[in-house]
PyMOL Python script that loads the backbone (N, CA, C, O; Angstrom):
from pymol import cmd

cmd.read_pdbstr("""\
ATOM      1  N   MET A   1     128.927  52.731 114.858  1.00  0.00           N
ATOM      2  CA  MET A   1     129.204  53.413 116.110  1.00  0.00           C
ATOM      3  C   MET A   1     130.568  54.103 116.012  1.00  0.00           C
ATOM      4  O   MET A   1     131.555  53.475 115.631  1.00  0.00           O
ATOM      5  N   THR A   2     130.622  55.373 116.350  1.00  0.00           N
ATOM      6  CA  THR A   2     131.861  56.134 116.328  1.00  0.00           C
ATOM      7  C   THR A   2     132.489  56.129 117.714  1.00  0.00           C
ATOM      8  O   THR A   2     131.810  56.370 118.712  1.00  0.00           O
ATOM      9  N   ILE A   3     133.768  55.859 117.769  1.00  0.00           N
ATOM     10  CA  ILE A   3     134.499  55.854 119.039  1.00  0.00           C
ATOM     11  C   ILE A   3     135.310  57.134 119.108  1.00  0.00           C
ATOM     12  O   ILE A   3     136.071  57.439 118.189  1.00  0.00           O
ATOM     13  N   SER A   4     135.157  57.883 120.184  1.00  0.00           N
ATOM     14  CA  SER A   4     135.907  59.121 120.362  1.00  0.00           C
ATOM     15  C   SER A   4     137.225  58.825 121.074  1.00  0.00           C
ATOM     16  O   SER A   4     137.249  58.131 122.090  1.00  0.00           O
ATOM     17  N   ILE A   5     138.319  59.359 120.532  1.00  0.00           N
ATOM     18  CA  ILE A   5     139.611  59.212 121.196  1.00  0.00           C
ATOM     19  C   ILE A   5     140.031  60.515 121.868  1.00  0.00           C
ATOM     20  O   ILE A   5     141.088  60.573 122.496  1.00  0.00           O
ATOM     21  N   HIS A   6     139.203  61.575 121.741  1.00  0.00           N
ATOM     22  CA  HIS A   6     139.501  62.837 122.414  1.00  0.00           C
ATOM     23  C   HIS A   6     139.527  62.582 123.913  1.00  0.00           C
ATOM     24  O   HIS A   6     138.628  61.934 124.450  1.00  0.00           O
ATOM     25  N   ASP A   7     140.532  63.077 124.579  1.00  0.00           N
ATOM     26  CA  ASP A   7     140.769  62.867 126.013  1.00  0.00           C
ATOM     27  C   ASP A   7     141.116  61.422 126.341  1.00  0.00           C
ATOM     28  O   ASP A   7     141.076  61.023 127.504  1.00  0.00           O
ATOM     29  N   GLY A   8     141.460  60.630 125.315  1.00  0.00           N
ATOM     30  CA  GLY A   8     141.885  59.264 125.554  1.00  0.00           C
ATOM     31  C   GLY A   8     143.313  59.225 126.072  1.00  0.00           C
ATOM     32  O   GLY A   8     144.102  60.138 125.828  1.00  0.00           O
ATOM     33  N   VAL A   9     143.631  58.167 126.785  1.00  0.00           N
ATOM     34  CA  VAL A   9     144.973  57.989 127.354  1.00  0.00           C
ATOM     35  C   VAL A   9     145.804  57.134 126.400  1.00  0.00           C
ATOM     36  O   VAL A   9     145.395  56.036 126.022  1.00  0.00           O
ATOM     37  N   LEU A  10     146.961  57.640 126.019  1.00  0.00           N
ATOM     38  CA  LEU A  10     147.882  56.891 125.161  1.00  0.00           C
ATOM     39  C   LEU A  10     148.534  55.812 126.016  1.00  0.00           C
ATOM     40  O   LEU A  10     149.290  56.115 126.938  1.00  0.00           O
ATOM     41  N   VAL A  11     148.238  54.544 125.705  1.00  0.00           N
ATOM     42  CA  VAL A  11     148.801  53.448 126.491  1.00  0.00           C
ATOM     43  C   VAL A  11     149.967  52.774 125.788  1.00  0.00           C
ATOM     44  O   VAL A  11     150.688  51.977 126.388  1.00  0.00           O
ATOM     45  N   GLY A  12     150.152  53.101 124.503  1.00  0.00           N
ATOM     46  CA  GLY A  12     151.285  52.551 123.769  1.00  0.00           C
ATOM     47  C   GLY A  12     151.242  53.001 122.323  1.00  0.00           C
ATOM     48  O   GLY A  12     150.198  53.401 121.808  1.00  0.00           O
ATOM     49  N   TYR A  13     152.391  52.930 121.681  1.00  0.00           N
ATOM     50  CA  TYR A  13     152.440  53.230 120.252  1.00  0.00           C
ATOM     51  C   TYR A  13     153.605  52.494 119.626  1.00  0.00           C
ATOM     52  O   TYR A  13     154.572  52.131 120.296  1.00  0.00           O
ATOM     53  N   SER A  14     153.491  52.279 118.315  1.00  0.00           N
ATOM     54  CA  SER A  14     154.569  51.622 117.596  1.00  0.00           C
ATOM     55  C   SER A  14     154.584  52.134 116.165  1.00  0.00           C
ATOM     56  O   SER A  14     153.602  52.680 115.664  1.00  0.00           O
ATOM     57  N   VAL A  15     155.727  51.941 115.526  1.00  0.00           N
ATOM     58  CA  VAL A  15     155.911  52.328 114.133  1.00  0.00           C
ATOM     59  C   VAL A  15     156.262  51.080 113.346  1.00  0.00           C
ATOM     60  O   VAL A  15     157.167  50.332 113.715  1.00  0.00           O
ATOM     61  N   ASN A  16     155.539  50.864 112.260  1.00  0.00           N
ATOM     62  CA  ASN A  16     155.838  49.771 111.351  1.00  0.00           C
ATOM     63  C   ASN A  16     156.455  50.395 110.104  1.00  0.00           C
ATOM     64  O   ASN A  16     155.739  50.874 109.225  1.00  0.00           O
ATOM     65  N   PHE A  17     157.772  50.390 110.031  1.00  0.00           N
ATOM     66  CA  PHE A  17     158.462  51.014 108.910  1.00  0.00           C
ATOM     67  C   PHE A  17     158.260  50.250 107.602  1.00  0.00           C
ATOM     68  O   PHE A  17     158.296  50.846 106.526  1.00  0.00           O
ATOM     69  N   LEU A  18     158.047  48.937 107.688  1.00  0.00           N
ATOM     70  CA  LEU A  18     157.819  48.155 106.477  1.00  0.00           C
ATOM     71  C   LEU A  18     156.500  48.525 105.808  1.00  0.00           C
ATOM     72  O   LEU A  18     156.396  48.514 104.581  1.00  0.00           O
ATOM     73  N   GLU A  19     155.492  48.851 106.616  1.00  0.00           N
ATOM     74  CA  GLU A  19     154.171  49.208 106.083  1.00  0.00           C
ATOM     75  C   GLU A  19     153.927  50.718 106.108  1.00  0.00           C
ATOM     76  O   GLU A  19     152.860  51.177 105.700  1.00  0.00           O
ATOM     77  N   ASN A  20     154.907  51.493 106.585  1.00  0.00           N
ATOM     78  CA  ASN A  20     154.762  52.952 106.717  1.00  0.00           C
ATOM     79  C   ASN A  20     153.529  53.320 107.536  1.00  0.00           C
ATOM     80  O   ASN A  20     152.688  54.104 107.097  1.00  0.00           O
ATOM     81  N   GLU A  21     153.434  52.740 108.738  1.00  0.00           N
ATOM     82  CA  GLU A  21     152.285  52.964 109.603  1.00  0.00           C
ATOM     83  C   GLU A  21     152.722  53.381 110.996  1.00  0.00           C
ATOM     84  O   GLU A  21     153.747  52.932 111.510  1.00  0.00           O
ATOM     85  N   LEU A  22     151.921  54.249 111.592  1.00  0.00           N
ATOM     86  CA  LEU A  22     152.037  54.604 113.012  1.00  0.00           C
ATOM     87  C   LEU A  22     150.794  54.055 113.689  1.00  0.00           C
ATOM     88  O   LEU A  22     149.678  54.332 113.249  1.00  0.00           O
ATOM     89  N   LEU A  23     150.969  53.279 114.752  1.00  0.00           N
ATOM     90  CA  LEU A  23     149.848  52.689 115.469  1.00  0.00           C
ATOM     91  C   LEU A  23     149.805  53.242 116.884  1.00  0.00           C
ATOM     92  O   LEU A  23     150.791  53.169 117.617  1.00  0.00           O
ATOM     93  N   LEU A  24     148.666  53.792 117.263  1.00  0.00           N
ATOM     94  CA  LEU A  24     148.473  54.327 118.609  1.00  0.00           C
ATOM     95  C   LEU A  24     147.466  53.457 119.344  1.00  0.00           C
ATOM     96  O   LEU A  24     146.366  53.226 118.842  1.00  0.00           O
ATOM     97  N   ASP A  25     147.826  52.972 120.521  1.00  0.00           N
ATOM     98  CA  ASP A  25     146.902  52.235 121.382  1.00  0.00           C
ATOM     99  C   ASP A  25     146.377  53.221 122.414  1.00  0.00           C
ATOM    100  O   ASP A  25     147.140  53.790 123.194  1.00  0.00           O
ATOM    101  N   ILE A  26     145.058  53.414 122.406  1.00  0.00           N
ATOM    102  CA  ILE A  26     144.436  54.466 123.208  1.00  0.00           C
ATOM    103  C   ILE A  26     143.332  53.872 124.067  1.00  0.00           C
ATOM    104  O   ILE A  26     142.516  53.083 123.590  1.00  0.00           O
ATOM    105  N   GLU A  27     143.313  54.259 125.349  1.00  0.00           N
ATOM    106  CA  GLU A  27     142.203  53.904 126.235  1.00  0.00           C
ATOM    107  C   GLU A  27     141.207  55.054 126.193  1.00  0.00           C
ATOM    108  O   GLU A  27     141.532  56.175 126.586  1.00  0.00           O
ATOM    109  N   THR A  28     140.009  54.785 125.722  1.00  0.00           N
ATOM    110  CA  THR A  28     138.999  55.825 125.575  1.00  0.00           C
ATOM    111  C   THR A  28     138.367  56.159 126.920  1.00  0.00           C
ATOM    112  O   THR A  28     138.587  55.467 127.914  1.00  0.00           O
ATOM    113  N   VAL A  29     137.570  57.240 126.936  1.00  0.00           N
ATOM    114  CA  VAL A  29     136.872  57.603 128.169  1.00  0.00           C
ATOM    115  C   VAL A  29     135.837  56.546 128.546  1.00  0.00           C
ATOM    116  O   VAL A  29     135.368  56.516 129.684  1.00  0.00           O
ATOM    117  N   ALA A  30     135.473  55.668 127.584  1.00  0.00           N
ATOM    118  CA  ALA A  30     134.561  54.554 127.852  1.00  0.00           C
ATOM    119  C   ALA A  30     135.318  53.305 128.304  1.00  0.00           C
ATOM    120  O   ALA A  30     134.751  52.214 128.351  1.00  0.00           O
ATOM    121  N   ASP A  31     136.613  53.473 128.638  1.00  0.00           N
ATOM    122  CA  ASP A  31     137.470  52.381 129.120  1.00  0.00           C
ATOM    123  C   ASP A  31     137.666  51.265 128.092  1.00  0.00           C
ATOM    124  O   ASP A  31     137.850  50.107 128.468  1.00  0.00           O
ATOM    125  N   GLU A  32     137.628  51.596 126.814  1.00  0.00           N
ATOM    126  CA  GLU A  32     137.925  50.645 125.748  1.00  0.00           C
ATOM    127  C   GLU A  32     139.332  50.921 125.236  1.00  0.00           C
ATOM    128  O   GLU A  32     139.746  52.078 125.162  1.00  0.00           O
ATOM    129  N   ILE A  33     140.070  49.879 124.882  1.00  0.00           N
ATOM    130  CA  ILE A  33     141.370  50.038 124.253  1.00  0.00           C
ATOM    131  C   ILE A  33     141.163  49.903 122.742  1.00  0.00           C
ATOM    132  O   ILE A  33     140.671  48.883 122.262  1.00  0.00           O
ATOM    133  N   VAL A  34     141.543  50.939 122.009  1.00  0.00           N
ATOM    134  CA  VAL A  34     141.419  50.922 120.554  1.00  0.00           C
ATOM    135  C   VAL A  34     142.794  51.204 119.952  1.00  0.00           C
ATOM    136  O   VAL A  34     143.625  51.882 120.556  1.00  0.00           O
ATOM    137  N   THR A  35     143.015  50.675 118.761  1.00  0.00           N
ATOM    138  CA  THR A  35     144.243  50.953 118.029  1.00  0.00           C
ATOM    139  C   THR A  35     143.885  51.812 116.825  1.00  0.00           C
ATOM    140  O   THR A  35     143.053  51.438 115.999  1.00  0.00           O
ATOM    141  N   VAL A  36     144.529  52.967 116.743  1.00  0.00           N
ATOM    142  CA  VAL A  36     144.335  53.877 115.619  1.00  0.00           C
ATOM    143  C   VAL A  36     145.564  53.751 114.731  1.00  0.00           C
ATOM    144  O   VAL A  36     146.694  53.882 115.202  1.00  0.00           O
ATOM    145  N   THR A  37     145.344  53.496 113.447  1.00  0.00           N
ATOM    146  CA  THR A  37     146.440  53.292 112.507  1.00  0.00           C
ATOM    147  C   THR A  37     146.486  54.439 111.507  1.00  0.00           C
ATOM    148  O   THR A  37     145.483  54.786 110.885  1.00  0.00           O
ATOM    149  N   PHE A  38     147.674  55.019 111.369  1.00  0.00           N
ATOM    150  CA  PHE A  38     147.907  56.069 110.393  1.00  0.00           C
ATOM    151  C   PHE A  38     148.779  55.501 109.288  1.00  0.00           C
ATOM    152  O   PHE A  38     149.914  55.091 109.531  1.00  0.00           O
ATOM    153  N   GLY A  39     148.244  55.477 108.066  1.00  0.00           N
ATOM    154  CA  GLY A  39     148.988  54.967 106.930  1.00  0.00           C
ATOM    155  C   GLY A  39     149.775  56.072 106.245  1.00  0.00           C
ATOM    156  O   GLY A  39     149.622  57.252 106.560  1.00  0.00           O
ATOM    157  N   ASN A  40     150.614  55.674 105.310  1.00  0.00           N
ATOM    158  CA  ASN A  40     151.449  56.617 104.569  1.00  0.00           C
ATOM    159  C   ASN A  40     152.290  57.455 105.533  1.00  0.00           C
ATOM    160  O   ASN A  40     152.463  58.660 105.350  1.00  0.00           O
ATOM    161  N   TYR A  41     152.796  56.797 106.545  1.00  0.00           N
ATOM    162  CA  TYR A  41     153.513  57.424 107.655  1.00  0.00           C
ATOM    163  C   TYR A  41     154.913  57.864 107.233  1.00  0.00           C
ATOM    164  O   TYR A  41     155.628  57.130 106.552  1.00  0.00           O
ATOM    165  N   LEU A  42     155.286  59.058 107.643  1.00  0.00           N
ATOM    166  CA  LEU A  42     156.642  59.554 107.397  1.00  0.00           C
ATOM    167  C   LEU A  42     157.380  59.807 108.709  1.00  0.00           C
ATOM    168  O   LEU A  42     158.512  59.356 108.886  1.00  0.00           O
ATOM    169  N   ALA A  43     156.735  60.532 109.631  1.00  0.00           N
ATOM    170  CA  ALA A  43     157.378  60.871 110.898  1.00  0.00           C
ATOM    171  C   ALA A  43     156.311  61.284 111.901  1.00  0.00           C
ATOM    172  O   ALA A  43     155.175  61.573 111.525  1.00  0.00           O
ATOM    173  N   HIS A  44     156.677  61.311 113.171  1.00  0.00           N
ATOM    174  CA  HIS A  44     155.760  61.798 114.200  1.00  0.00           C
ATOM    175  C   HIS A  44     156.536  62.592 115.240  1.00  0.00           C
ATOM    176  O   HIS A  44     157.760  62.512 115.336  1.00  0.00           O
ATOM    177  N   TYR A  45     155.783  63.355 116.009  1.00  0.00           N
ATOM    178  CA  TYR A  45     156.378  64.122 117.099  1.00  0.00           C
ATOM    179  C   TYR A  45     155.355  64.227 118.217  1.00  0.00           C
ATOM    180  O   TYR A  45     154.209  64.610 117.983  1.00  0.00           O
ATOM    181  N   PHE A  46     155.763  63.890 119.426  1.00  0.00           N
ATOM    182  CA  PHE A  46     154.932  64.075 120.610  1.00  0.00           C
ATOM    183  C   PHE A  46     155.614  65.132 121.476  1.00  0.00           C
ATOM    184  O   PHE A  46     156.822  65.069 121.701  1.00  0.00           O
ATOM    185  N   ASP A  47     154.835  66.105 121.963  1.00  0.00           N
ATOM    186  CA  ASP A  47     155.416  67.115 122.850  1.00  0.00           C
ATOM    187  C   ASP A  47     155.987  66.458 124.106  1.00  0.00           C
ATOM    188  O   ASP A  47     157.131  66.716 124.482  1.00  0.00           O
ATOM    189  N   HIS A  48     155.202  65.627 124.736  1.00  0.00           N
ATOM    190  CA  HIS A  48     155.633  64.926 125.952  1.00  0.00           C
ATOM    191  C   HIS A  48     155.005  63.538 125.933  1.00  0.00           C
ATOM    192  O   HIS A  48     153.790  63.402 125.789  1.00  0.00           O
ATOM    193  N   VAL A  49     155.831  62.516 126.077  1.00  0.00           N
ATOM    194  CA  VAL A  49     155.310  61.155 126.114  1.00  0.00           C
ATOM    195  C   VAL A  49     155.718  60.524 127.428  1.00  0.00           C
ATOM    196  O   VAL A  49     156.901  60.405 127.745  1.00  0.00           O
ATOM    197  N   MET A  50     154.704  60.122 128.187  1.00  0.00           N
ATOM    198  CA  MET A  50     154.945  59.439 129.456  1.00  0.00           C
ATOM    199  C   MET A  50     153.684  58.656 129.807  1.00  0.00           C
ATOM    200  O   MET A  50     152.645  58.821 129.168  1.00  0.00           O
ATOM    201  N   GLU A  51     153.780  57.830 130.796  1.00  0.00           N
ATOM    202  CA  GLU A  51     152.616  57.068 131.221  1.00  0.00           C
ATOM    203  C   GLU A  51     151.481  58.024 131.573  1.00  0.00           C
ATOM    204  O   GLU A  51     151.680  59.010 132.283  1.00  0.00           O
ATOM    205  N   GLY A  52     150.304  57.723 131.071  1.00  0.00           N
ATOM    206  CA  GLY A  52     149.136  58.547 131.366  1.00  0.00           C
ATOM    207  C   GLY A  52     148.963  59.743 130.450  1.00  0.00           C
ATOM    208  O   GLY A  52     148.127  60.605 130.720  1.00  0.00           O
ATOM    209  N   SER A  53     149.739  59.818 129.364  1.00  0.00           N
ATOM    210  CA  SER A  53     149.601  60.941 128.434  1.00  0.00           C
ATOM    211  C   SER A  53     148.193  60.957 127.841  1.00  0.00           C
ATOM    212  O   SER A  53     147.679  59.924 127.413  1.00  0.00           O
ATOM    213  N   ILE A  54     147.580  62.130 127.821  1.00  0.00           N
ATOM    214  CA  ILE A  54     146.222  62.291 127.311  1.00  0.00           C
ATOM    215  C   ILE A  54     146.271  62.977 125.959  1.00  0.00           C
ATOM    216  O   ILE A  54     146.974  63.972 125.780  1.00  0.00           O
ATOM    217  N   LEU A  55     145.516  62.436 125.005  1.00  0.00           N
ATOM    218  CA  LEU A  55     145.460  63.020 123.666  1.00  0.00           C
ATOM    219  C   LEU A  55     144.398  64.107 123.615  1.00  0.00           C
ATOM    220  O   LEU A  55     143.228  63.867 123.912  1.00  0.00           O
ATOM    221  N   PHE A  56     144.818  65.290 123.238  1.00  0.00           N
ATOM    222  CA  PHE A  56     143.876  66.377 123.041  1.00  0.00           C
ATOM    223  C   PHE A  56     143.642  66.623 121.556  1.00  0.00           C
ATOM    224  O   PHE A  56     142.560  67.060 121.163  1.00  0.00           O
ATOM    225  N   ASP A  57     144.651  66.345 120.726  1.00  0.00           N
ATOM    226  CA  ASP A  57     144.537  66.654 119.313  1.00  0.00           C
ATOM    227  C   ASP A  57     145.519  65.806 118.513  1.00  0.00           C
ATOM    228  O   ASP A  57     146.603  65.466 118.989  1.00  0.00           O
ATOM    229  N   ILE A  58     145.121  65.475 117.299  1.00  0.00           N
ATOM    230  CA  ILE A  58     145.996  64.822 116.336  1.00  0.00           C
ATOM    231  C   ILE A  58     145.912  65.648 115.059  1.00  0.00           C
ATOM    232  O   ILE A  58     144.823  65.921 114.553  1.00  0.00           O
ATOM    233  N   GLU A  59     147.054  66.035 114.552  1.00  0.00           N
ATOM    234  CA  GLU A  59     147.091  66.872 113.354  1.00  0.00           C
ATOM    235  C   GLU A  59     147.859  66.182 112.240  1.00  0.00           C
ATOM    236  O   GLU A  59     148.881  65.539 112.478  1.00  0.00           O
ATOM    237  N   GLU A  60     147.356  66.322 111.029  1.00  0.00           N
ATOM    238  CA  GLU A  60     148.085  65.839 109.865  1.00  0.00           C
ATOM    239  C   GLU A  60     148.817  67.025 109.256  1.00  0.00           C
ATOM    240  O   GLU A  60     148.224  68.082 109.042  1.00  0.00           O
ATOM    241  N   ARG A  61     150.081  66.853 108.982  1.00  0.00           N
ATOM    242  CA  ARG A  61     150.900  67.909 108.368  1.00  0.00           C
ATOM    243  C   ARG A  61     151.610  67.340 107.152  1.00  0.00           C
ATOM    244  O   ARG A  61     151.944  66.156 107.112  1.00  0.00           O
ATOM    245  N   ASN A  62     151.838  68.191 106.165  1.00  0.00           N
ATOM    246  CA  ASN A  62     152.672  67.721 105.071  1.00  0.00           C
ATOM    247  C   ASN A  62     154.125  67.801 105.517  1.00  0.00           C
ATOM    248  O   ASN A  62     154.426  68.440 106.525  1.00  0.00           O
ATOM    249  N   ARG A  63     155.016  67.170 104.794  1.00  0.00           N
ATOM    250  CA  ARG A  63     156.404  67.057 105.258  1.00  0.00           C
ATOM    251  C   ARG A  63     157.100  68.409 105.396  1.00  0.00           C
ATOM    252  O   ARG A  63     157.957  68.570 106.265  1.00  0.00           O
ATOM    253  N   PHE A  64     156.749  69.379 104.558  1.00  0.00           N
ATOM    254  CA  PHE A  64     157.403  70.682 104.629  1.00  0.00           C
ATOM    255  C   PHE A  64     156.989  71.437 105.893  1.00  0.00           C
ATOM    256  O   PHE A  64     157.826  72.076 106.532  1.00  0.00           O
ATOM    257  N   GLU A  65     155.712  71.369 106.255  1.00  0.00           N
ATOM    258  CA  GLU A  65     155.251  71.981 107.504  1.00  0.00           C
ATOM    259  C   GLU A  65     155.921  71.306 108.700  1.00  0.00           C
ATOM    260  O   GLU A  65     156.339  71.974 109.645  1.00  0.00           O
ATOM    261  N   TYR A  66     156.017  69.981 108.651  1.00  0.00           N
ATOM    262  CA  TYR A  66     156.622  69.226 109.739  1.00  0.00           C
ATOM    263  C   TYR A  66     158.078  69.648 109.944  1.00  0.00           C
ATOM    264  O   TYR A  66     158.497  69.918 111.069  1.00  0.00           O
ATOM    265  N   ILE A  67     158.837  69.702 108.864  1.00  0.00           N
ATOM    266  CA  ILE A  67     160.254  70.085 108.962  1.00  0.00           C
ATOM    267  C   ILE A  67     160.388  71.513 109.451  1.00  0.00           C
ATOM    268  O   ILE A  67     161.237  71.791 110.298  1.00  0.00           O
ATOM    269  N   PHE A  68     159.568  72.434 108.938  1.00  0.00           N
ATOM    270  CA  PHE A  68     159.626  73.828 109.366  1.00  0.00           C
ATOM    271  C   PHE A  68     159.302  73.956 110.852  1.00  0.00           C
ATOM    272  O   PHE A  68     159.998  74.670 111.574  1.00  0.00           O
ATOM    273  N   ARG A  69     158.260  73.279 111.316  1.00  0.00           N
ATOM    274  CA  ARG A  69     157.885  73.360 112.736  1.00  0.00           C
ATOM    275  C   ARG A  69     158.979  72.789 113.631  1.00  0.00           C
ATOM    276  O   ARG A  69     159.255  73.341 114.696  1.00  0.00           O
ATOM    277  N   ARG A  70     159.610  71.684 113.211  1.00  0.00           N
ATOM    278  CA  ARG A  70     160.691  71.083 114.003  1.00  0.00           C
ATOM    279  C   ARG A  70     161.884  72.034 114.070  1.00  0.00           C
ATOM    280  O   ARG A  70     162.513  72.164 115.120  1.00  0.00           O
ATOM    281  N   GLU A  71     162.202  72.703 112.949  1.00  0.00           N
ATOM    282  CA  GLU A  71     163.319  73.658 112.954  1.00  0.00           C
ATOM    283  C   GLU A  71     163.015  74.833 113.867  1.00  0.00           C
ATOM    284  O   GLU A  71     163.919  75.325 114.543  1.00  0.00           O
ATOM    285  N   GLN A  72     161.781  75.296 113.910  1.00  0.00           N
ATOM    286  CA  GLN A  72     161.403  76.409 114.758  1.00  0.00           C
ATOM    287  C   GLN A  72     161.528  76.060 116.240  1.00  0.00           C
ATOM    288  O   GLN A  72     161.848  76.928 117.052  1.00  0.00           O
ATOM    289  N   ARG A  73     161.283  74.813 116.599  1.00  0.00           N
ATOM    290  CA  ARG A  73     161.372  74.383 118.003  1.00  0.00           C
ATOM    291  C   ARG A  73     162.813  74.319 118.484  1.00  0.00           C
ATOM    292  O   ARG A  73     163.068  74.420 119.684  1.00  0.00           O
ATOM    293  N   THR A  74     163.762  74.151 117.561  1.00  0.00           N
ATOM    294  CA  THR A  74     165.159  74.021 117.967  1.00  0.00           C
ATOM    295  C   THR A  74     165.886  75.362 118.005  1.00  0.00           C
ATOM    296  O   THR A  74     167.037  75.434 118.436  1.00  0.00           O
ATOM    297  N   ILE A  75     165.227  76.407 117.563  1.00  0.00           N
ATOM    298  CA  ILE A  75     165.872  77.725 117.553  1.00  0.00           C
ATOM    299  C   ILE A  75     165.720  78.377 118.911  1.00  0.00           C
ATOM    300  O   ILE A  75     166.194  79.495 119.116  1.00  0.00           O
TER     301      ILE A  75
END
""", "prot")
cmd.dss("prot")
cmd.show_as("cartoon", "prot")
cmd.util.cbc("prot")
cmd.orient("prot")
């Protein structure tokens, strides 16, 4: 069974630096709480993080794209 996290509500997140993981706790549209784990973690960026934040998209970027995009946002 595949669980969709599109339009899910971010209820919490944490970073495990020892394991290089980002963990997202998401409430799905089916009212289930699931934890999504991203391995080989380097960094993350959320446009806006607050209670009730809804996930529309998750993108994987290589480190050079990530650094370039972050520099563009600060200009």
